[in-house]
C-alpha positions, 0 to 999 in steps of 0.5 A, a space after each residue: 462484562 460476563 453474565 453472572 452465574 445462574 448455576 455452575 456445577 463441576 466435579 472436583 478432585 484434589 491432589 496432595 499438591 492442591 491441598 498444599 497450595 491451598 494451605 499455603 495460600 490460606 495460611 500465608 500470613 501466619 506462616 510468614 509471622 512464624 518465619 519472621 519470629 524465627 529469624 528474629 530469634 536467630 538474630 538475637 542469638 548471634 551476639 550471645 554466641 559471639 561473646 563466647 562466655 560459657 553460660 551466655 554462649 549456651 543461651 545463644 545456642 538455645 536461641 539459635 536452635 529455637 529460631 531455626 526450628 521455628 523457620 523450619 516448621 513454618 516451611 514444613 507445616 503445609 506438607 505435614 498437614 497434607 500427609 495427615 489428611 484422611 482419605 476422604 479429603 481426596 474423594 471427588 466431590 461436586 461443587 455447585 456455585 449459584 447466586 444463593 451460595 456454594 454447595 459441596 457434596 459427596 456421596 455421603 455428605 453435603 455442605 451448603 454455605 450462603 454468600 452471607 456467611 462470607 466476609 471477603 474473597 480473594 483470588 490468587 494464581 491457583 484458588 479463589 479463597 472465600 473467608 468466613 465471617 466466623 473465624 475458621 479455615 476459609 473455603 478454597 475453590 481451585 481455579 484449575 477446575 474452572 474454565 476461563 469463562 467460569 472463572 470470569 463469571 465467578 469473579 463478576 458474581 463475587 464483585 457484585 456481592 461485594 466480597 471481591 474488592 
């Protein structure tokens, strides 16, 4: 078993692809719900279109367009958000992980979060996703900036803290 992290400090620089992956992994459930609602609306429109009566057909077409828009929006939303990110989102920052918490800092600002502020942690192919007790966007730690040993040690620390099931 790897030894727990005493202190880990790395420089992190995010690309647009990193931000898109992060948004997809942290908002996956919401995006799937939007897709499912869109598909259901499209399916509800098909009988109305098949009837062929003037006003019923028009209502079916409106539902078809609305459902298609919901599905398209759920697929395009992460990319649209990334295109609107300020330049500061791409500034390299230092990420420090210790037994006390996580600290992210740039030349001008720093954010410190203790482990008590998180309710759970999950790991996907690209990120460690740390969800806060208070609703809001999760903290994502990109796994590509960690070595295999650091990734293992972070997993052990999160498991020890009870954040990782």
